[in-house]
Structure formats: C-alpha cells, structure tokens
GUMIDO-760333 format. One line per field, with one value per residue: residue number from 0; residue in one letter; x, y, z negated of N, C-alpha, C in turn. Coordinates in Angstrom, 3 decimals. Each point is the difference from the previous one (the first is absolute). Layout:
num: c(NUM,...)
residu: c(A,...)
nc1: c(X,...)
nc2: c(Y,...)
nc3: c(Z,...)
cac1: c(X,...)
cac2: c(Y,...)
cac3: c(Z,...)
cc1: c(X,...)
cc2: c(Y,...)
cc3: c(Z,...)
END
This chain:
num: c(0,1,2,3,4,5,6,7,8,9,10,11,12,13,14,15,16,17,18,19,20,21,22,23,24,25,26,27,28,29,30,31,32,33,34,35,36,37,38,39,40,41,42,43,44,45,46,47,48,49,50,51,52,53,54,55,56,57,58,59,60,61,62,63,64,65,66,67,68,69,70,71,72,73,74,75,76,77,78,79,80,81,82,83,84,85,86,87,88)
residu: c(M,V,L,G,L,D,W,L,T,A,F,I,K,I,S,F,Q,I,V,F,A,I,V,T,A,I,P,F,Y,F,A,W,N,A,V,A,S,T,Y,F,K,F,L,P,E,V,W,W,K,V,P,F,W,D,I,V,A,I,L,L,C,A,K,F,V,G,E,I,I,N,N,L,T,P,K,I,I,S,I,S,Q,D,N,T,N,N,S,G,K)
nc1: c(0.533,0.093,-2.188,0.384,-0.221,0.451,0.459,-0.023,0.427,0.637,-0.764,-0.401,0.947,0.709,-0.725,-0.085,1.386,-0.186,-0.486,0.857,0.618,-0.929,-0.500,1.583,0.691,-1.102,-0.049,1.597,-0.652,-1.131,0.450,0.486,-0.517,-0.772,1.241,0.345,-0.999,-0.818,0.228,-0.113,-0.610,0.588,-0.978,0.419,-0.411,1.510,0.621,-1.595,-0.214,-0.153,0.564,-1.442,-0.201,0.205,-0.897,-0.210,0.871,-0.295,-1.815,-0.700,0.449,-0.350,-1.400,-0.194,-0.393,-1.493,-0.347,0.335,0.468,-1.229,0.210,0.425,-1.581,1.301,0.223,-0.329,-1.633,-0.829,-1.687,0.063,-0.567,0.046,-0.970,0.801,-0.773,0.939,-0.671,-1.163,1.224)
nc2: c(-0.707,0.773,0.517,0.072,-0.557,0.592,-0.489,-0.680,-0.387,-0.060,-0.430,-0.662,0.044,-0.041,-1.467,-0.247,0.163,-1.032,-0.675,0.508,0.591,-1.068,-1.250,-0.214,-0.693,-0.881,0.198,-0.708,-1.117,-0.167,-0.431,-0.108,-0.451,0.297,-0.586,-0.803,0.367,0.012,-1.205,-0.812,0.870,-0.167,-1.667,-0.686,0.524,-0.725,0.213,1.645,-0.959,-1.009,-1.199,-0.376,-0.666,1.558,-0.104,-0.623,0.404,1.112,-0.431,-0.961,0.347,0.374,-0.908,0.310,1.294,0.167,-0.591,0.452,1.249,-0.819,-0.964,1.154,0.945,-0.113,-1.292,1.137,0.327,-1.340,0.160,-1.279,-0.743,-1.053,0.017,-0.598,-0.801,0.607,1.014,-0.906,-0.531)
nc3: c(0.294,1.600,-0.311,-0.499,-1.320,0.237,1.147,-0.590,-0.429,0.496,0.589,-0.851,-0.576,0.556,-0.002,-1.291,0.488,0.900,-0.558,-0.596,1.713,0.836,-0.932,0.061,1.305,0.478,-1.311,-0.372,1.244,-0.571,-1.462,0.821,1.401,-0.942,-0.517,1.221,0.719,-1.848,-0.237,0.960,-0.387,-1.446,0.462,0.581,0.898,-0.024,-1.412,-0.286,1.451,-0.719,1.197,0.329,1.567,0.527,0.211,1.452,1.122,-0.611,-0.986,1.123,0.513,-0.607,0.722,0.909,-0.248,-0.951,0.499,0.738,0.278,0.066,1.288,0.352,-1.003,-1.196,-0.835,-0.559,0.236,-0.628,-0.098,-0.769,0.255,-1.393,-0.332,0.060,-0.306,-0.454,-0.518,1.431,0.399)
cac1: c(-0.729,0.252,0.317,0.344,-0.902,0.522,-1.023,-1.749,0.267,0.491,-1.211,-1.060,0.733,-0.004,-1.202,-0.702,0.214,-0.769,-1.467,-0.439,0.418,-0.885,-1.046,-0.582,0.293,-1.155,-0.187,1.119,0.337,-0.896,0.804,1.593,-0.567,-0.736,0.962,1.347,0.077,-0.356,1.328,1.483,0.275,1.498,0.014,-0.089,-1.625,-0.152,-0.499,-1.145,-0.572,0.967,-0.636,0.630,1.156,0.855,0.745,-0.402,1.620,0.664,0.180,1.214,1.579,-0.249,0.403,1.082,1.473,-0.307,-0.075,0.911,0.457,0.047,1.553,1.163,0.878,0.681,-1.547,-0.074,-0.867,-0.279,-0.892,-0.466,-1.600,-0.122,-0.726,0.319,-0.669,-0.002,-0.372,-0.921,0.320)
cac2: c(0.667,1.430,0.979,-0.206,0.470,1.177,0.690,-0.327,1.060,1.156,0.135,0.667,1.626,1.467,0.888,1.068,1.096,1.279,-0.042,0.689,0.893,0.759,0.721,1.027,1.521,0.910,0.798,1.256,1.132,0.708,0.737,0.751,1.071,1.043,0.828,1.368,0.726,1.057,0.549,0.625,1.309,0.080,-0.578,0.008,-0.314,-1.370,-0.598,-0.222,-1.159,-1.188,-1.420,-1.229,-1.208,0.428,0.099,-1.716,-0.419,0.553,-0.686,-1.216,0.494,0.631,-1.766,-0.774,0.560,-0.417,-1.763,-0.305,0.381,-0.572,-1.482,0.019,-0.134,-1.043,0.363,0.602,-1.568,-1.980,-0.592,-0.838,-0.753,-1.074,-0.785,-0.839,-0.060,-1.566,0.139,-0.486,-1.748)
cac3: c(-0.072,-0.073,-1.022,-1.188,-0.695,-0.024,1.273,-0.213,-0.901,0.631,1.231,-1.520,-0.158,1.265,0.205,-0.954,-0.307,1.048,-0.193,-0.794,-0.236,0.284,-1.100,-0.965,0.603,-0.167,-0.754,0.453,1.728,0.058,-1.096,0.039,0.673,-0.467,-0.627,0.366,0.458,-0.998,-0.907,0.395,1.375,0.468,0.970,1.256,0.808,0.907,-0.859,-0.371,0.276,0.378,0.588,-0.835,-0.403,-0.748,-1.843,-0.550,-0.062,-0.825,-0.543,0.043,-0.152,-1.560,-0.869,0.312,-0.162,-1.840,0.153,0.225,-1.389,-1.159,0.289,-0.081,-1.028,-0.711,-1.138,-1.234,-1.340,0.439,-1.316,0.156,-1.117,-0.111,-0.196,-0.837,-1.628,-0.923,-1.593,-0.079,0.008)
cc1: c(1.149,0.366,-0.235,-0.776,1.254,-0.764,-1.567,-0.155,0.741,-1.026,-0.842,0.072,-0.133,-1.949,-0.323,0.664,-0.421,-1.620,0.089,0.503,-0.604,-1.322,0.729,-0.167,-1.515,-0.540,1.080,-0.461,-1.369,-0.272,1.378,-1.031,-1.060,0.343,1.130,0.006,-0.124,0.975,1.590,0.720,1.578,0.969,0.389,-1.607,-0.005,-0.693,-0.849,-0.903,1.432,-0.930,-0.354,1.034,1.724,-0.115,-0.048,1.142,0.931,0.345,0.633,1.637,0.119,0.377,1.461,1.742,0.289,1.119,2.191,0.565,-0.221,0.381,1.244,0.703,-0.436,-1.536,0.973,0.199,0.284,-0.121,-0.381,-0.855,0.791,-1.336,0.012,-0.440,0.612,0.094,-1.188,-0.318,-0.646)
cc2: c(1.185,0.846,-0.642,0.924,1.842,0.326,0.509,1.610,1.669,0.452,0.607,0.882,0.672,0.333,0.355,1.107,1.016,0.177,1.003,0.966,0.601,0.803,1.398,1.532,0.805,0.741,1.776,0.518,0.951,1.374,0.984,0.712,0.391,1.047,0.674,1.167,1.157,0.078,-0.130,0.253,0.120,-0.769,0.269,-0.314,-1.171,-1.031,-0.147,-0.781,-0.913,-0.767,-1.030,-0.731,0.522,-0.367,-1.273,-0.438,1.350,-1.322,-1.036,0.998,0.158,-1.316,-0.558,0.417,0.034,-1.520,0.153,1.224,-0.844,-1.125,0.874,0.974,-0.704,-0.047,0.006,-0.906,-0.751,-0.375,-1.418,-0.687,-1.154,-0.458,-1.594,-0.190,-1.616,-0.426,0.074,-1.289,-0.206)
cc3: c(-0.400,-1.245,-1.515,-1.467,-0.233,0.963,-0.243,-1.824,0.190,1.019,-0.831,-0.542,0.768,0.676,-0.868,-0.280,1.314,-0.283,-1.456,-0.341,1.349,-0.831,-0.973,1.163,0.191,-1.034,0.474,0.626,-0.495,-0.768,1.083,0.799,-0.308,-1.088,0.129,0.956,-0.369,-0.951,-0.063,1.793,0.299,0.694,1.389,0.627,0.375,-1.284,-0.380,0.431,0.312,0.097,-1.331,-0.027,-0.584,-1.437,-0.972,0.160,-0.780,-1.371,0.277,-0.218,-1.360,-1.015,0.538,-0.232,-1.359,-0.084,0.243,-1.097,-2.120,-0.186,-0.254,-1.369,-0.935,-0.723,-1.196,-1.474,0.443,-0.903,0.291,-1.139,0.121,-0.371,-0.989,-1.547,-0.681,-1.169,-0.740,-0.342,-1.176)
END
C-alpha cells in the first residue's frame, strides 16, 4: 500500500485546517469589510474591501507559519503526570 496511515492523518489534518480557515473567515470577512472603511481610513483604500478568499489564504498562511514557529522554538517547561496509585492495594 502506497499511502499509509501517516499520509491519511496528514490529509485529514490539512483538510480540517482548510475547513476551519473557511469557516473562520466568514465572520471576519463581514466584520472587516463593514468596519474598515469607517475606522481604518489611515490604511490604503485597497485594504478597505478585502476579498473573501484572500482572508482565507491569510488565515491558512498564519496557521502554517505559526506551526513552523512552534516546532522550531524550544520547549521551556515540560509537565508530565503519572496516574498510577499503588497505595489502594
């Protein structure tokens, strides 16, 4: 079998990230386009009406870059817990 479990889990993870970006972009799209032309007049006019798929792409890029940064930074604190209780015997 060419495609193993690793490929399947990676495909599912990426699919969920794409769906989450699309769903998250819906309220952000309407909120940004309703508010930007009123409250962000200091921005260039191109940014007042951002297309929906551009917002989805920005959210996807932010997610992937955030994961890369998270994987590259060292872990400062590591917490583990052991739930074995031998005193009840």
